[in-house]
C-alpha positions as CSV (number, residue, x, y, z in Angstrom):
1,M,10.3,-7.0,12.2
2,I,9.9,-3.7,10.3
3,T,9.1,-0.2,11.6
4,L,7.0,2.2,9.6
5,R,7.0,5.9,9.5
6,K,3.3,7.0,9.3
7,F,1.9,9.1,6.5
8,G,-0.1,11.7,8.5
9,M,0.9,14.2,11.1
10,N,-0.8,15.7,14.2
11,E,-0.8,19.4,15.0
12,N,2.4,19.3,17.0
13,E,4.2,17.3,14.3
14,I,3.1,19.8,11.7
15,I,4.4,22.7,13.8
16,K,7.8,20.9,14.2
17,Y,8.0,20.1,10.5
18,E,7.3,23.7,9.6
19,K,9.9,24.9,12.1
20,D,12.6,22.3,11.1
21,N,12.1,23.0,7.4
22,E,11.5,26.7,7.6
23,Q,8.5,26.2,5.4
24,K,4.8,26.8,6.0
25,L,2.4,24.1,4.7
26,S,-0.7,25.2,2.9
27,K,-4.0,24.7,4.7
28,K,-5.0,22.0,2.2
29,V,-1.8,20.0,2.9
30,K,-2.2,20.5,6.7
31,N,-5.8,19.2,6.5
32,L,-4.7,16.2,4.4
33,Y,-1.9,15.3,7.0
34,L,-4.4,15.7,9.9
35,K,-7.0,13.5,8.2
36,M,-4.4,10.9,7.4
37,D,-3.2,11.0,11.0
38,L,-6.7,10.1,12.1
39,F,-6.4,6.8,10.2
40,T,-2.9,5.8,11.4
41,N,-4.6,2.8,13.0
42,L,-7.5,1.5,11.0
43,D,-10.7,0.6,12.9
44,E,-12.4,-2.7,12.2
45,K,-15.4,-0.9,10.6
46,Y,-13.1,0.6,7.9
47,I,-11.4,-2.7,7.2
48,Q,-14.9,-4.1,6.6
49,E,-15.6,-1.2,4.3
50,L,-12.5,-2.0,2.3
51,E,-13.5,-5.7,2.2
52,K,-16.9,-4.7,0.9
53,M,-15.4,-2.5,-1.7
54,I,-13.1,-5.2,-3.0
55,G,-15.7,-8.0,-2.6
56,S,-13.3,-10.2,-0.6
57,N,-12.1,-10.9,3.0
58,L,-8.5,-9.8,3.7
59,P,-6.1,-12.3,5.2
60,K,-5.7,-12.0,9.0
61,D,-2.1,-10.9,8.9
62,Y,-2.8,-8.1,6.5
63,R,-5.9,-7.0,8.5
64,D,-3.7,-6.9,11.6
65,F,-1.1,-4.8,9.7
66,L,-3.8,-2.3,8.7
67,K,-5.2,-2.1,12.3
68,K,-1.7,-1.3,13.6
69,N,-0.1,0.7,10.8
70,N,-2.4,1.5,7.9
71,G,0.4,2.0,5.5
72,G,3.7,4.0,5.8
73,Y,7.3,4.1,4.9
74,P,9.2,1.0,6.0
75,D,12.7,1.2,7.5
76,K,13.5,-2.1,5.7
77,Q,12.7,-1.7,2.0
78,C,14.8,-4.1,0.0
79,F,14.1,-7.7,-1.0
80,G,15.0,-10.2,-3.8
81,N,17.5,-9.1,-6.4
82,G,17.4,-5.3,-5.9
83,N,13.7,-4.9,-5.5
84,I,12.4,-2.2,-3.2
85,V,9.2,-1.2,-1.4
86,N,8.8,2.6,-1.4
87,F,5.8,2.6,0.9
88,F,2.9,0.4,2.0
89,L,-0.5,1.8,1.0
90,G,-3.2,2.7,3.5
91,F,-7.0,2.8,3.3
92,Y,-8.6,6.2,3.8
93,P,-12.4,6.3,3.7
94,N,-14.0,9.1,1.7
95,T,-10.7,10.4,0.3
96,K,-8.0,9.2,-2.0
97,P,-4.6,10.5,-1.1
98,E,-1.8,9.3,-3.4
99,V,-0.6,6.8,-0.8
100,S,-4.0,5.0,-0.6
101,I,-5.3,1.6,-1.8
102,N,-8.3,3.4,-3.1
103,Y,-6.2,5.8,-5.3
104,Y,-4.0,2.9,-6.6
105,M,-7.0,0.8,-7.4
106,Q,-8.4,3.8,-9.5
107,I,-5.2,4.7,-11.4
108,Y,-4.1,1.1,-12.1
109,Q,-7.7,-0.1,-12.8
110,G,-7.6,-2.9,-15.4
111,R,-3.8,-3.1,-15.3
112,Y,-2.9,-5.6,-12.6
113,P,-4.3,-9.2,-12.4
114,D,-7.9,-9.8,-11.3
115,G,-8.0,-11.3,-7.8
116,T,-5.2,-9.2,-6.5
117,L,-5.1,-5.9,-4.5
118,P,-2.3,-3.3,-4.6
119,I,-0.8,-2.9,-1.2
120,A,2.5,-1.2,-1.8
121,S,4.4,0.9,-4.3
122,A,7.6,-0.8,-5.6
123,G,8.9,2.2,-7.5
124,V,8.7,3.3,-11.1
125,G,5.1,2.2,-11.5
126,D,5.7,-1.3,-10.1
127,L,3.4,-2.7,-7.4
128,I,3.3,-5.2,-4.6
129,L,0.0,-7.1,-4.8
130,L,-1.9,-9.2,-2.3
131,G,-3.9,-12.2,-3.6
132,I,-7.5,-11.9,-2.5
133,E,-9.0,-14.6,-4.7
134,E,-9.5,-18.1,-3.1
135,K,-6.7,-20.0,-5.1
136,I,-4.1,-17.2,-4.5
137,N,-5.5,-15.8,-1.2
138,S,-2.7,-14.4,1.0
139,N,0.0,-14.7,-1.6
140,I,2.2,-11.7,-2.3
141,F,3.3,-10.8,-5.9
142,Y,5.6,-8.3,-7.5
143,W,3.9,-6.6,-10.5
144,D,6.3,-5.2,-13.1
145,S,4.8,-2.3,-15.0
146,N,7.3,-2.7,-17.8
147,G,5.9,-6.1,-18.7
148,E,2.3,-5.0,-19.1
149,I,0.5,-6.8,-22.0
150,D,-2.2,-4.4,-23.1
151,Y,-3.9,-2.5,-20.3
152,H,-5.7,-0.2,-22.8
153,N,-7.9,-3.2,-23.8
154,N,-8.4,-4.3,-20.1
155,V,-6.3,-7.5,-20.5
156,N,-6.0,-7.9,-16.7
157,N,-6.1,-11.6,-16.1
158,S,-2.5,-12.3,-17.0
159,F,0.2,-13.0,-14.4
160,E,2.9,-12.8,-17.1
161,N,4.5,-9.7,-15.6
162,T,3.9,-10.8,-12.1
163,S,6.3,-12.8,-9.9
164,P,5.4,-14.6,-6.7
165,I,7.3,-13.3,-3.6
166,S,5.7,-15.0,-0.6
167,E,2.8,-17.1,0.5
168,S,1.7,-14.6,3.2
169,F,1.9,-11.0,4.1
170,N,3.9,-11.7,7.2
171,G,6.3,-13.9,5.2
172,F,6.8,-10.9,2.9
173,L,7.6,-8.6,5.8
174,D,10.1,-11.2,7.1
175,I,12.2,-11.0,3.8
176,L,12.5,-7.2,3.8
177,N,16.0,-6.0,4.6
178,Y,17.8,-2.7,4.9
179,C,19.1,-1.5,1.6
180,E,22.8,-1.3,1.1
């Protein structure tokens, strides 16, 4: 079981943050935190919007995660041989904050394998991907940006720099541990 710290903040949390850090946030940053706070728990209609955008249905365990958390910073971040999850991506309709699925799909377009969806940042440009194509549906993969073949020419069907992690999203959550 992991616990996530959400991305957004409500008005009271912003006031506390500013007081604790002796720093005023800009109006733009406050508005972004407030908007992200509105989507801490993703409604079914927005999950359907995401599914329409990607052209595939999401696995039930990942849908449930988005409904409950919609991204965030996990308390347990480590897995495998020193790999780490910086944060899980959320979906934010009509905006693309730098912690969103929409943003990562845009900046990594053509770089990760077709039939997968970025769902987490794994540090230094690496990603955690969710299989959304029938033969790999629900599988979780680690995508290593250092092993990219040739993203400038849209060679994105290769799994050469991608390693399987788990056969399900919940299975992936189960292998996350506290970092030492």
